[in-house]
BALUM-263859 format. One record per residue (C-alpha): x, y, z. Coordinates in nm, 4 decimals, padded with zeros to 6 digits. Example, Ala and Ser with C-alpha at 12.3 -4.5 7.8 and 13.67 -1.06 7.14 Angstrom:
BEGIN
+----------+----------+----------+
:       xx :       yy :       zz :
+----------+----------+----------+
:  01.2300 : -00.4500 :  00.7800 :
:  01.3670 : -00.1060 :  00.7140 :
+----------+----------+----------+
***
This chain:
BEGIN
+----------+----------+----------+
:       xx :       yy :       zz :
+----------+----------+----------+
:  00.2179 :  09.5095 : -08.5408 :
:  00.4100 :  09.3459 : -08.2564 :
:  00.1995 :  09.0313 : -08.2484 :
:  00.1058 :  08.7881 : -08.5199 :
: -00.2219 :  08.6140 : -08.4606 :
: -00.4524 :  08.4412 : -08.7016 :
: -00.8240 :  08.5019 : -08.7224 :
: -01.0033 :  08.1696 : -08.7212 :
: -01.3765 :  08.1425 : -08.6734 :
: -01.5233 :  07.8991 : -08.4208 :
: -01.2286 :  07.7480 : -08.2330 :
: -00.9893 :  07.6376 : -08.5068 :
: -01.2095 :  07.7522 : -08.7918 :
: -01.5553 :  07.8614 : -08.8929 :
: -01.8004 :  07.5855 : -08.8169 :
: -02.1078 :  07.5518 : -09.0344 :
: -02.3905 :  07.3764 : -08.8513 :
: -02.6241 :  07.2517 : -09.1211 :
: -02.7521 :  06.9216 : -08.9819 :
: -03.1310 :  06.9173 : -08.9705 :
: -03.1768 :  07.2624 : -09.1221 :
: -03.5324 :  07.2923 : -09.2473 :
: -03.6065 :  06.9348 : -09.1350 :
: -03.7856 :  06.8078 : -08.8256 :
: -03.5986 :  06.4878 : -08.7431 :
: -03.8560 :  06.3932 : -08.4807 :
: -04.1348 :  06.3986 : -08.7394 :
: -03.9950 :  06.1003 : -08.9267 :
: -04.0915 :  05.7686 : -08.7660 :
: -03.7877 :  05.5534 : -08.7028 :
: -03.5468 :  05.8243 : -08.8142 :
: -03.2106 :  05.8176 : -08.6367 :
: -03.1639 :  06.0691 : -08.3606 :
: -03.0184 :  06.3999 : -08.4703 :
: -02.6466 :  06.4251 : -08.3935 :
: -02.5447 :  06.6216 : -08.0876 :
: -02.2408 :  06.8281 : -07.9954 :
: -01.9526 :  06.8059 : -08.2412 :
: -02.1501 :  06.5458 : -08.4341 :
: -02.3470 :  06.8351 : -08.5793 :
: -02.0411 :  06.9785 : -08.7524 :
: -02.0512 :  06.9125 : -09.1252 :
: -01.7839 :  07.1465 : -09.2512 :
: -01.4755 :  07.3198 : -09.1156 :
: -01.3907 :  07.6439 : -09.2933 :
: -01.0438 :  07.7908 : -09.2435 :
: -00.9809 :  08.1593 : -09.3087 :
: -00.6065 :  08.1947 : -09.3604 :
: -00.4972 :  08.5591 : -09.3688 :
: -00.1606 :  08.6726 : -09.4995 :
:  00.0763 :  08.9340 : -09.3650 :
: -00.1557 :  09.0900 : -09.1099 :
: -00.1173 :  09.0872 : -08.7363 :
: -00.4159 :  09.0448 : -08.5098 :
: -00.3872 :  09.3973 : -08.3755 :
: -00.3553 :  09.5499 : -08.7222 :
: -00.7197 :  09.4646 : -08.8014 :
: -00.8783 :  09.3369 : -08.4786 :
: -00.7002 :  09.5315 : -08.2051 :
: -01.0233 :  09.7214 : -08.1317 :
: -01.2512 :  09.4164 : -08.1311 :
: -01.4781 :  09.4244 : -07.8215 :
: -01.3681 :  09.1810 : -07.5530 :
: -01.0478 :  09.0745 : -07.7316 :
: -00.7031 :  09.1311 : -07.5861 :
: -00.5871 :  09.3928 : -07.8312 :
: -00.5060 :  09.7619 : -07.8103 :
: -00.7406 :  09.8811 : -07.5383 :
: -00.4447 :  09.9852 : -07.3213 :
: -00.1554 :  10.1262 : -07.5252 :
:  00.0567 :  10.1584 : -07.2112 :
:  00.1024 :  09.7802 : -07.2218 :
:  00.2678 :  09.7984 : -07.5645 :
:  00.6469 :  09.8066 : -07.5548 :
:  00.8024 :  10.1217 : -07.7062 :
:  01.0248 :  10.0508 : -08.0034 :
:  01.4035 :  10.0760 : -07.9697 :
:  01.6769 :  10.1270 : -08.2265 :
:  01.9587 :  09.8821 : -08.2977 :
:  02.1681 :  10.0386 : -08.0220 :
:  01.8948 :  09.9723 : -07.7670 :
:  01.7884 :  10.3383 : -07.7401 :
:  01.4154 :  10.4122 : -07.7242 :
:  01.2970 :  10.6139 : -08.0214 :
:  01.1459 :  10.9523 : -07.9429 :
:  00.9239 :  11.1644 : -08.1662 :
:  01.2274 :  11.3155 : -08.3406 :
:  01.4096 :  10.9891 : -08.4097 :
:  01.1217 :  10.7528 : -08.4917 :
:  01.1680 :  10.6626 : -08.8607 :
:  00.9084 :  10.7798 : -09.1121 :
:  00.6727 :  10.5281 : -09.2727 :
:  00.8352 :  10.3804 : -09.5827 :
:  00.6883 :  10.2292 : -09.8958 :
:  00.9309 :  10.0470 : -10.1259 :
:  00.6817 :  10.0641 : -10.4114 :
:  00.7247 :  10.4415 : -10.4262 :
:  01.0078 :  10.5610 : -10.6470 :
:  01.0261 :  10.9190 : -10.5293 :
:  00.9020 :  11.1496 : -10.2574 :
:  00.8449 :  11.5202 : -10.2149 :
:  01.1442 :  11.7375 : -10.1323 :
:  00.9818 :  11.8565 : -09.8101 :
:  00.9653 :  11.4961 : -09.6894 :
:  01.3300 :  11.4252 : -09.7592 :
:  01.5028 :  11.2716 : -09.4548 :
:  01.7793 :  11.4584 : -09.2771 :
:  02.0142 :  11.1595 : -09.2873 :
:  02.1714 :  11.1309 : -09.6373 :
:  02.1912 :  10.7536 : -09.5899 :
:  01.8107 :  10.7490 : -09.6018 :
:  01.7844 :  10.9289 : -09.9366 :
:  01.7115 :  10.6073 : -10.1245 :
:  01.4312 :  10.5082 : -09.8886 :
:  01.0943 :  10.6171 : -10.0288 :
:  00.8990 :  10.7923 : -09.7546 :
:  00.5228 :  10.7491 : -09.7508 :
:  00.4283 :  11.1135 : -09.7015 :
:  00.0690 :  11.0241 : -09.6153 :
:  00.1885 :  10.9361 : -09.2650 :
:  00.3286 :  11.2429 : -09.0854 :
:  00.6509 :  11.2719 : -08.8933 :
:  00.6636 :  11.3261 : -08.5180 :
:  00.4186 :  11.0561 : -08.4109 :
:  00.4513 :  10.9133 : -08.0576 :
:  00.6366 :  10.5862 : -08.0061 :
:  00.3228 :  10.3737 : -07.9707 :
:  00.0594 :  10.2126 : -08.1937 :
: -00.1361 :  10.4677 : -08.3987 :
: -00.4536 :  10.4669 : -08.6067 :
: -00.3265 :  10.4222 : -08.9607 :
: -00.6691 :  10.4866 : -09.1115 :
: -00.6363 :  10.8468 : -08.9930 :
: -00.3872 :  10.8860 : -09.2788 :
: -00.4333 :  10.5924 : -09.5161 :
: -00.7756 :  10.4320 : -09.5698 :
: -00.8118 :  10.0594 : -09.5177 :
: -00.8829 :  10.0168 : -09.8891 :
: -00.5518 :  10.1771 : -09.9954 :
: -00.2139 :  10.0133 : -10.0375 :
:  00.0707 :  10.0632 : -09.7939 :
:  00.4300 :  09.9475 : -09.7959 :
:  00.4994 :  09.5772 : -09.7576 :
:  00.6444 :  09.4966 : -09.4178 :
:  00.9301 :  09.2585 : -09.3442 :
:  00.8129 :  08.9039 : -09.2727 :
:  01.1119 :  08.6711 : -09.2800 :
:  01.2318 :  08.3824 : -09.0637 :
:  01.5398 :  08.5299 : -08.8947 :
:  01.4298 :  08.8926 : -08.9203 :
:  01.1192 :  08.8236 : -08.7139 :
:  01.3236 :  08.6614 : -08.4402 :
:  01.5305 :  08.9777 : -08.4202 :
:  01.2125 :  09.1854 : -08.4145 :
:  01.0585 :  08.9825 : -08.1308 :
:  01.3863 :  09.0308 : -07.9427 :
:  01.3476 :  08.7492 : -07.6940 :
:  00.9859 :  08.8369 : -07.6224 :
:  01.0425 :  09.2095 : -07.5630 :
:  00.8554 :  09.2854 : -07.8896 :
:  01.0445 :  09.6113 : -07.9352 :
:  01.2424 :  09.5861 : -08.2608 :
:  00.9767 :  09.5685 : -08.5299 :
:  01.0802 :  09.9137 : -08.6514 :
:  01.4571 :  09.8750 : -08.6169 :
:  01.4711 :  09.5343 : -08.7874 :
:  01.2272 :  09.6127 : -09.0647 :
:  01.2316 :  09.8110 : -09.3859 :
:  00.9052 :  10.0046 : -09.3606 :
:  00.9867 :  10.2542 : -09.0858 :
:  00.7157 :  10.2989 : -08.8237 :
:  00.4510 :  10.1313 : -09.0399 :
:  00.4376 :  09.8131 : -08.8196 :
:  00.2948 :  10.0320 : -08.5410 :
: -00.0107 :  10.1293 : -08.7460 :
: -00.3515 :  09.9695 : -08.6968 :
: -00.7033 :  10.0065 : -08.8325 :
: -01.0578 :  10.0051 : -08.7069 :
: -01.1570 :  09.6817 : -08.8795 :
: -01.5260 :  09.6963 : -08.7851 :
: -01.6306 :  09.7688 : -09.1458 :
: -01.4829 :  09.4416 : -09.2717 :
: -01.7059 :  09.1425 : -09.3559 :
: -01.4662 :  08.9251 : -09.1540 :
: -01.5389 :  09.1374 : -08.8460 :
: -01.9047 :  09.0417 : -08.8749 :
: -01.8093 :  08.6730 : -08.8975 :
: -01.5946 :  08.7155 : -08.5878 :
: -01.9002 :  08.8388 : -08.4001 :
: -02.1030 :  08.5399 : -08.5183 :
: -01.8428 :  08.2739 : -08.4467 :
: -01.5186 :  08.2967 : -08.2449 :
: -01.2214 :  08.5302 : -08.2727 :
: -00.9087 :  08.3587 : -08.1381 :
: -00.7056 :  08.6487 : -08.0037 :
: -00.4472 :  08.4148 : -07.8451 :
: -00.3839 :  08.1962 : -08.1504 :
: -00.0328 :  08.2727 : -08.2734 :
:  00.1398 :  08.1638 : -08.5904 :
:  00.3147 :  07.8268 : -08.6134 :
:  00.6550 :  07.9440 : -08.7359 :
:  00.8683 :  08.2547 : -08.7543 :
:  00.8544 :  08.4364 : -09.0841 :
:  00.5930 :  08.4654 : -09.3527 :
:  00.3016 :  08.2805 : -09.5033 :
:  00.5135 :  08.0280 : -09.6956 :
:  00.6402 :  07.8299 : -09.3985 :
:  00.3231 :  07.8935 : -09.1965 :
:  00.1169 :  07.7254 : -09.4668 :
:  00.3241 :  07.4130 : -09.4047 :
:  00.2713 :  07.4355 : -09.0306 :
: -00.1041 :  07.4725 : -09.0814 :
: -00.1256 :  07.1678 : -09.3088 :
:  00.1410 :  06.9288 : -09.1752 :
:  00.2931 :  07.0871 : -08.8602 :
:  00.6303 :  07.0623 : -09.0327 :
:  00.8889 :  07.2670 : -09.2166 :
:  00.9624 :  07.1980 : -09.5847 :
:  01.2788 :  06.9910 : -09.6203 :
:  01.5381 :  06.9510 : -09.8918 :
:  01.7366 :  06.6293 : -09.9113 :
:  02.1187 :  06.6448 : -09.9309 :
:  02.0901 :  06.4980 : -10.2830 :
:  01.8549 :  06.7737 : -10.3960 :
:  02.0594 :  07.0356 : -10.2168 :
:  02.3734 :  06.9271 : -10.4034 :
:  02.2199 :  07.0355 : -10.7363 :
:  02.0497 :  07.3529 : -10.6112 :
:  02.1808 :  07.7077 : -10.6253 :
:  02.3592 :  07.7049 : -10.2924 :
:  02.5062 :  08.0525 : -10.3278 :
:  02.1681 :  08.2217 : -10.3387 :
:  01.9798 :  07.9877 : -10.1074 :
:  02.2014 :  07.9114 : -09.8091 :
:  02.0629 :  08.1145 : -09.5180 :
:  02.2761 :  08.3255 : -09.2914 :
:  02.2757 :  08.2259 : -08.9229 :
:  02.0725 :  08.4395 : -08.6801 :
:  02.2414 :  08.7670 : -08.6004 :
:  02.2044 :  09.1357 : -08.6632 :
:  02.1968 :  09.1052 : -09.0428 :
:  01.8536 :  09.1965 : -09.1770 :
:  01.8946 :  08.9918 : -09.4945 :
:  01.7198 :  08.6565 : -09.4969 :
:  01.7691 :  08.3891 : -09.7591 :
:  01.5472 :  08.0960 : -09.8417 :
:  01.7130 :  07.7816 : -09.7057 :
:  01.8552 :  07.7196 : -09.3608 :
:  02.1295 :  07.4585 : -09.3317 :
:  02.1318 :  07.3122 : -08.9810 :
:  02.3143 :  07.0006 : -08.8592 :
:  02.3264 :  06.8494 : -09.2060 :
:  01.9577 :  06.9177 : -09.2748 :
:  01.8179 :  07.1765 : -09.5132 :
:  01.4908 :  07.3594 : -09.4490 :
:  01.2939 :  07.5999 : -09.6644 :
:  01.2225 :  07.8947 : -09.4355 :
:  01.1284 :  08.1851 : -09.6615 :
:  00.9160 :  08.2061 : -09.9740 :
:  01.0212 :  07.9557 : -10.2415 :
:  00.8530 :  07.8578 : -10.5661 :
:  00.7571 :  07.4921 : -10.5972 :
:  00.9088 :  07.2654 : -10.8600 :
:  00.5478 :  07.1932 : -10.9576 :
:  00.3420 :  07.4266 : -11.1723 :
:  00.2248 :  07.6884 : -11.1397 :
:  00.5366 :  07.8704 : -11.0301 :
:  00.6681 :  08.2121 : -11.1211 :
:  00.7850 :  08.2092 : -11.4847 :
:  01.1585 :  08.2377 : -11.5231 :
:  01.2461 :  08.1010 : -11.1789 :
:  01.5776 :  07.9144 : -11.2149 :
:  01.5446 :  07.5409 : -11.1563 :
:  01.8111 :  07.5580 : -10.8871 :
:  01.5847 :  07.7798 : -10.6749 :
:  01.2712 :  07.5623 : -10.6865 :
:  01.1560 :  07.3703 : -10.3792 :
:  01.1678 :  06.9930 : -10.4453 :
:  00.8555 :  06.7760 : -10.3934 :
:  00.7503 :  06.7351 : -10.0303 :
:  00.6353 :  06.4014 : -09.8876 :
:  00.5219 :  06.4871 : -09.5345 :
:  00.1927 :  06.3481 : -09.4096 :
: -00.0704 :  06.6211 : -09.3911 :
: -00.3900 :  06.6824 : -09.2002 :
: -00.5659 :  06.5447 : -09.5082 :
: -00.3872 :  06.2123 : -09.4614 :
: -00.4895 :  06.1994 : -09.0968 :
: -00.8544 :  06.2714 : -09.1839 :
: -00.8534 :  06.0117 : -09.4619 :
: -00.7272 :  05.7494 : -09.2173 :
: -01.0399 :  05.8187 : -09.0100 :
: -01.2630 :  05.8101 : -09.3200 :
: -01.3439 :  06.1761 : -09.2742 :
+----------+----------+----------+
***
């Protein structure tokens, strides 16, 4: 969907108020006064969701700024800047499928190797659509593009109109669900759903984990970079190329921007050593809390 927003309960996270539960503080003579306000907070619980936009699951949440008015959603355009119509809007794709029915075969021979997800029909309007009308929430769909430079091309300077053109799953990014059956929906009703909380970095969960924990991007020193597999890791500069690589070289600095395996275990077996992210030494939110004896 054209907006990436995290669901976090109660401001930044779910707050569990357990001070004084089942206990009458006033009944104990000389007992300290019960904490008030934020002093009552004993735990902060963070729900970190991967590869879902806010609107994909919570666009219909009552009172949230979501998909109540589809006329406010920008129509998607192709790479030539032309608005897709119902005859040119690409079919939903699923790279995990290895074949498709002959009657779903695309007219353009260049698309023959793209596996069409025939559960989603052709000819849909160029606007968000209820995906659960065709694919239940419990079923798998194709994996959508979530990469550092690709997302910048999709956002298109804030126009939010190239998620289809600069992706590899067809019109799938325009699909959304009624998420009211989800347990998380019930938690959102109990606590707080932050419909204006956006992700910390372009791209996927890898770099956004860093921004959640240390408000930083993973770095690679020039010494480490010299012994890494530069051919496969050096990122292309922003442009119209859809391909993203894992490391961005900028002004003599090297940043991990897309999913990399850590040099520490566990990492994916068989990953070449030259592709592993070196140890990171940034201060984290844990360091800041420890300094305050929290």
